C-alpha positions as CSV (number, residue, x, y, z in Angstrom):
1,X,122.4,87.8,102.9
2,X,124.9,89.5,100.6
3,X,123.3,87.7,97.7
4,X,119.8,88.9,98.6
5,X,121.0,92.5,99.0
6,X,122.8,92.4,95.6
7,X,119.8,90.8,93.9
8,X,117.5,93.6,95.1
9,X,119.9,96.4,94.2
10,X,120.0,95.0,90.7
11,X,116.3,94.6,90.5
12,X,115.7,98.1,91.8
13,X,118.2,99.4,89.3
14,X,116.1,97.7,86.6
15,X,112.9,99.3,87.6
16,X,114.3,102.7,88.3
17,X,118.0,103.4,87.8
18,X,119.0,102.0,84.4
19,X,120.2,104.7,82.0
20,X,118.9,103.3,78.7
21,X,115.6,105.1,77.9
22,X,113.6,103.7,74.9
23,X,111.9,106.4,72.9
24,X,108.5,104.7,72.9
25,X,106.6,102.3,75.1
26,X,107.3,98.6,74.4
27,X,104.1,96.7,73.8
28,X,105.5,93.2,73.4
29,X,108.8,91.4,73.8
30,X,109.5,88.0,72.4
31,X,112.8,86.3,73.2
32,X,113.3,82.8,71.7
33,X,117.0,82.4,70.9
34,X,118.6,79.1,69.9
35,X,121.9,80.0,71.6
36,X,122.2,80.8,75.4
37,X,121.9,84.4,76.3
38,X,124.3,85.9,78.9
39,X,122.6,87.8,81.7
40,X,121.6,89.6,83.7
41,X,118.5,90.2,81.6
42,X,116.1,93.2,82.2
43,X,112.9,93.5,80.3
44,X,109.6,95.5,80.8
45,X,106.7,95.5,78.4
46,X,102.9,94.9,78.2
47,X,103.5,91.4,77.1
48,X,106.7,89.3,77.5
49,X,107.4,85.8,76.1
50,X,110.7,84.4,77.2
51,X,112.1,81.1,75.9
52,X,115.6,79.6,75.4
53,X,118.4,79.6,78.0
54,X,119.7,82.5,80.0
55,X,123.0,82.5,81.9
56,X,122.4,84.8,84.7
57,X,119.6,86.5,86.7
58,X,116.4,87.6,84.9
59,X,114.1,90.5,85.9
60,X,110.8,91.0,84.2
61,X,107.9,93.4,84.6
62,X,104.7,93.6,82.6
63,X,101.1,92.8,82.2
64,X,101.1,89.3,80.7
65,X,104.3,87.3,81.2
66,X,105.2,83.8,80.0
67,X,108.5,82.2,80.9
68,X,109.3,78.8,79.4
69,X,113.1,78.8,79.7
70,X,116.2,77.5,81.4
71,X,117.5,80.2,83.7
72,X,120.9,79.7,85.2
73,X,120.3,82.2,88.0
74,X,117.4,84.0,89.8
75,X,114.1,84.9,88.2
76,X,112.2,87.9,89.6
77,X,108.9,88.8,88.0
78,X,106.2,91.4,88.7
79,X,103.2,91.3,86.4
80,X,99.4,91.0,86.1
81,X,99.2,87.5,84.7
82,X,102.4,85.4,85.1
83,X,103.0,81.9,83.8
84,X,106.3,80.2,84.9
85,X,107.6,77.0,83.2
86,X,110.9,75.5,82.4
87,X,113.9,75.2,84.8
88,X,114.9,77.9,87.3
89,X,118.3,77.0,88.7
90,X,118.3,79.5,91.6
91,X,115.6,81.5,93.4
92,X,112.1,82.4,92.0
93,X,110.4,85.5,93.3
94,X,107.0,86.5,91.8
95,X,104.4,89.2,92.6
96,X,101.2,89.6,90.5
97,X,97.5,89.1,90.1
98,X,97.2,85.7,88.6
99,X,100.3,83.4,88.9
100,X,100.8,79.9,87.6
101,X,104.0,77.9,88.3
102,X,104.7,74.7,86.5
103,X,108.5,74.7,86.7
104,X,111.5,73.0,88.3
105,X,113.1,75.4,90.8
106,X,116.4,74.4,92.3
107,X,116.2,76.8,95.3
108,X,113.7,78.9,97.2
109,X,110.3,80.2,95.9
110,X,108.5,83.3,97.2
111,X,105.2,84.3,95.7
112,X,102.6,87.0,96.5
113,X,99.5,87.2,94.3
114,X,95.8,87.3,94.1
115,X,95.4,83.8,92.6
116,X,98.4,81.4,92.9
117,X,98.5,77.9,91.4
118,X,101.4,75.4,91.6
119,X,100.6,72.7,89.0
120,X,101.2,69.0,89.4
121,X,104.6,69.0,87.6
122,X,105.9,71.9,89.7
123,X,108.9,70.9,91.9
124,X,110.6,73.1,94.4
125,X,113.9,71.8,95.6
126,X,114.1,74.1,98.7
127,X,111.5,76.1,100.6
128,X,108.2,77.4,99.4
129,X,106.5,80.6,100.7
130,X,103.2,81.8,99.3
131,X,100.8,84.6,100.2
132,X,97.6,85.0,98.2
133,X,93.9,85.3,98.1
134,X,93.4,81.8,96.5
135,X,96.2,79.3,96.6
136,X,96.2,75.9,94.9
137,X,99.2,73.6,95.4
138,X,99.4,70.4,93.4
139,X,103.2,70.2,93.1
140,X,106.0,69.3,95.4
141,X,108.5,71.0,97.7
142,X,111.5,69.3,99.2
143,X,111.8,71.6,102.2
144,X,109.5,73.7,104.4
145,X,106.2,75.0,103.0
146,X,104.3,78.0,104.3
147,X,101.0,79.0,102.7
148,X,99.0,82.0,103.8
149,X,95.8,83.4,102.3
150,X,92.1,83.6,102.2
151,X,91.5,80.1,100.7
152,X,94.1,77.3,100.4
153,X,93.7,74.1,98.5
154,X,96.5,71.6,99.0
155,X,96.8,68.4,96.9
156,X,100.6,68.2,96.6
157,X,103.6,66.8,98.4
158,X,105.6,68.3,101.2
159,X,108.9,66.4,101.9
160,X,109.2,68.2,105.3
161,X,106.8,70.3,107.5
162,X,103.8,72.1,106.1
163,X,102.1,75.1,107.6
164,X,98.9,76.7,106.3
165,X,97.4,80.0,107.6
166,X,94.0,80.8,106.0
167,X,90.3,81.3,106.5
168,X,89.4,78.1,104.5
169,X,91.6,75.1,104.0
170,X,90.9,72.0,101.8
171,X,93.3,69.1,101.8
172,X,92.6,66.5,99.0
173,X,93.3,62.8,98.6
174,X,96.7,63.1,96.8
175,X,98.2,65.3,99.6
176,X,101.3,63.8,101.2
177,X,103.2,65.5,104.0
178,X,106.3,63.8,105.2
179,X,106.7,66.0,108.3
180,X,104.4,67.8,110.7
181,X,101.2,69.4,109.2
182,X,99.9,72.5,111.0
183,X,96.7,74.2,110.0
184,X,95.6,77.5,111.4
185,X,92.3,78.4,110.0
186,X,89.1,80.3,110.7
187,X,86.7,77.7,109.4
188,X,87.2,74.0,110.2
189,X,89.6,72.5,107.7
190,X,88.4,69.8,105.3
191,X,91.1,67.0,105.2
192,X,90.6,63.9,103.0
193,X,90.8,60.6,104.7
194,X,93.2,59.5,101.9
195,X,95.6,62.3,102.6
196,X,98.9,61.0,104.1
197,X,100.5,62.8,107.0
198,X,103.6,61.1,108.4
199,X,104.2,63.5,111.2
200,X,101.7,65.2,113.6
201,X,98.5,66.8,112.2
202,X,97.8,70.0,114.2
203,X,94.6,71.9,113.7
204,X,94.2,75.3,115.4
205,X,91.3,77.6,115.4
206,X,92.4,81.2,114.5
207,X,91.4,83.7,117.2
208,X,87.9,82.6,118.3
209,X,84.4,82.0,117.0
210,X,82.4,82.8,120.2
211,X,80.1,85.0,118.2
212,X,78.7,82.0,116.4
213,X,77.7,80.4,119.7
214,X,75.7,83.6,120.6
215,X,74.1,84.2,117.2
216,X,74.7,82.0,114.1
217,X,73.8,85.0,111.9
218,X,76.4,87.2,113.5
219,X,79.8,87.1,111.8
220,X,82.7,85.8,113.9
221,X,85.2,88.2,115.5
222,X,87.8,86.8,113.2
223,X,85.9,87.6,110.1
224,X,85.2,91.1,111.4
225,X,88.9,91.6,112.2
226,X,90.0,90.2,108.9
227,X,87.4,92.2,107.0
228,X,88.5,95.3,108.9
229,X,92.1,94.8,108.0
230,X,91.3,94.2,104.3
231,X,89.1,97.3,104.2
232,X,91.8,99.3,106.0
233,X,94.5,98.3,103.6
234,X,92.3,99.0,100.6
235,X,91.3,102.4,102.1
236,X,95.0,103.2,102.6
237,X,95.9,102.3,99.0
238,X,92.9,104.3,97.8
239,X,94.1,107.3,99.9
240,X,97.6,107.0,98.6
241,X,96.3,106.9,95.0
242,X,94.1,109.9,95.6
243,X,96.8,112.0,97.2
244,X,99.3,111.1,94.5
245,X,96.9,111.9,91.7
246,X,96.1,115.3,93.3
247,X,99.8,116.1,93.6
248,X,100.4,115.2,89.9
249,X,97.4,117.4,88.9
250,X,98.3,120.4,91.1
251,X,102.1,120.2,90.9
252,X,103.0,118.7,87.6
253,X,106.3,120.4,87.2
254,X,107.5,119.5,90.7
255,X,106.4,115.8,90.3
256,X,108.2,115.6,87.0
257,X,111.4,117.0,88.5
258,X,111.3,114.6,91.4
259,X,110.7,111.7,89.1
260,X,113.7,112.7,86.9
261,X,115.9,113.1,90.0
262,X,114.9,109.6,91.3
263,X,115.7,108.0,87.9
264,X,118.8,110.0,86.9
265,X,120.4,110.7,90.2
266,X,119.7,107.5,92.1
267,X,123.1,107.0,93.6
268,X,123.1,110.5,95.1
269,X,119.5,110.1,96.2
270,X,120.3,106.9,98.1
271,X,123.2,108.6,99.9
272,X,121.1,111.6,100.9
273,X,118.3,109.3,101.8
274,X,120.4,107.3,104.3
275,X,121.7,110.6,105.7
276,X,118.3,112.1,106.2
277,X,116.9,108.9,107.6
278,X,119.6,108.8,110.4
279,X,120.4,112.5,111.0
280,X,116.9,114.1,111.2
281,X,115.7,112.0,114.2
282,X,118.9,112.7,116.0
283,X,118.4,116.4,115.6
284,X,114.8,116.1,116.8
285,X,115.9,114.2,119.9
286,X,118.5,116.8,120.6
287,X,116.0,119.6,120.6
288,X,113.6,117.5,122.7
289,X,116.3,117.0,125.4
290,X,116.8,120.8,125.5
291,X,113.2,121.2,126.7
292,X,112.8,124.7,125.3
293,X,113.2,123.2,121.9
294,X,110.3,120.7,122.3
295,X,108.0,122.7,119.9
296,X,110.7,122.7,117.3
297,X,111.4,119.0,117.8
298,X,107.6,118.3,117.3
299,X,107.8,120.2,114.0
300,X,110.9,118.3,112.9
301,X,109.3,114.9,113.6
302,X,106.1,116.0,111.9
303,X,108.0,117.1,108.8
304,X,110.0,113.9,109.0
305,X,106.9,111.8,108.9
306,X,105.5,113.7,106.0
307,X,108.8,113.2,104.1
308,X,108.6,109.4,104.7
309,X,105.0,109.3,103.4
310,X,105.7,111.5,100.3
311,X,108.9,109.4,99.6
312,X,106.6,106.5,98.9
313,X,104.5,108.5,96.5
314,X,107.5,109.9,94.7
315,X,109.2,106.5,94.3
316,X,105.9,104.9,93.1
317,X,105.6,107.5,90.3
318,X,109.3,106.8,89.4
319,X,108.7,103.1,89.2
320,X,105.6,103.4,87.1
321,X,107.3,105.9,84.8
322,X,110.3,103.6,84.3
323,X,108.1,100.5,83.6
324,X,106.0,102.5,81.1
325,X,109.1,104.2,79.6
326,X,107.1,107.4,79.9
327,X,110.0,109.8,79.4
328,X,107.7,112.6,78.3
329,X,105.3,112.1,81.2
330,X,102.3,111.5,78.9
331,X,100.9,108.9,81.3
332,X,101.7,110.2,84.8
333,X,98.5,109.0,86.3
334,X,98.7,105.4,84.9
335,X,102.4,105.3,85.9
336,X,101.7,106.4,89.5
337,X,98.8,103.9,90.0
338,X,101.0,101.0,88.7
339,X,103.9,102.1,90.8
340,X,102.0,102.4,94.1
341,X,100.5,98.9,93.6
342,X,103.9,97.4,93.1
343,X,105.2,99.1,96.2
344,X,102.2,97.8,98.1
345,X,102.8,94.3,96.9
346,X,106.4,94.5,98.0
347,X,105.3,95.0,101.6
348,X,103.5,91.7,101.5
349,X,106.6,89.7,100.7
350,X,108.4,88.7,103.9
351,X,111.9,89.8,104.6
352,X,113.2,90.4,101.1
353,X,110.1,92.4,100.2
354,X,110.5,94.6,103.2
355,X,114.2,95.1,102.4
356,X,113.3,96.2,98.9
357,X,110.5,98.5,100.2
358,X,113.0,100.1,102.7
359,X,115.5,100.8,100.0
360,X,112.8,102.3,97.8
361,X,111.6,104.6,100.7
362,X,115.2,105.7,101.3
363,X,115.6,106.4,97.6
364,X,112.4,108.5,97.7
365,X,113.6,110.3,100.9
366,X,116.9,111.1,99.2
367,X,115.1,112.4,96.1
368,X,113.1,114.8,98.3
369,X,116.3,115.8,100.1
370,X,118.1,116.6,96.8
371,X,115.1,118.8,95.8
372,X,115.2,120.6,99.1
373,X,118.9,121.1,98.7
374,X,118.4,122.7,95.2
375,X,115.6,124.9,96.5
376,X,117.7,126.1,99.4
377,X,120.6,127.0,97.0
378,X,118.2,129.0,94.7
379,X,116.8,130.8,97.8
380,X,120.3,131.8,99.0
381,X,121.1,133.2,95.5
382,X,118.0,135.3,95.5
């Protein structure tokens, strides 16, 4: 647990807190050293090509990322198109649009993406956890495998139990599951007769398809529910983007100040964020208990909720600004859109993603608290 926390503090410092500020945006980074490089290694650019050997953890963010290296530590990547090869000697964590893994990984793998492919030569020594729209697994994992998405195609090897949660599941002839194989799907899964399952094969129908029995043209309740959730999440993301862009347009000076505070005063912001997260609800409960203070308690909780929401927007702009190295705020709109997408992807990743998301929200909350503190000081002087 300590290792996970330390990894994410380091990765968050890469995206937001690091003090080195390049003068112009980095378009492409190529690292192909003959001698091993001592990490941790932090890189952000439109295009990244990493080869060679790195002793330590590696953190990458960009549009098009190719890793073909030996990494003696963790590899954490956020990108549009991500291609992972080589040998990762600790954990692999990836979030992106199109992800291709063809590497040897000595520990856990967690992936969240639109299209995820594990090639035939991919080998995961420990657990594999994947969330995506389209997932294709042709490689091998020596421990538990959990795959969840819209469509899953499995033609690989699971040395222990395998669980698939999806709308459509296809299991091909080369599939080999040494443990139990559980399929929870909306549509009936297609399992090849040549696929090998040493344990128990369990097929469960997700929710119900009673609507089909009534009217074949009517979509199932499951599809309605799934479609509703997707539309809801997309609508929420669109609303966040709209609100954020309006704030940047209407309050450019304030948004710049908040972004600079999040980047340059991150330690203070985290402290104030934790304080505000814990103290404000206690104050609200205190006024609520007093009965006559119920209206004031309602106002406190309402402002508290708004602070939590705007904390996400503030930290999204800070993340995007840091990745684009946009010190002069020439691309605030692009920075914000990229940042809010990254924050949304983090929420999809189980456990560690939510841990990172919580830390980011606390940081944003603390950034707002520092601004409120400064504004109160200026008011008292006047």
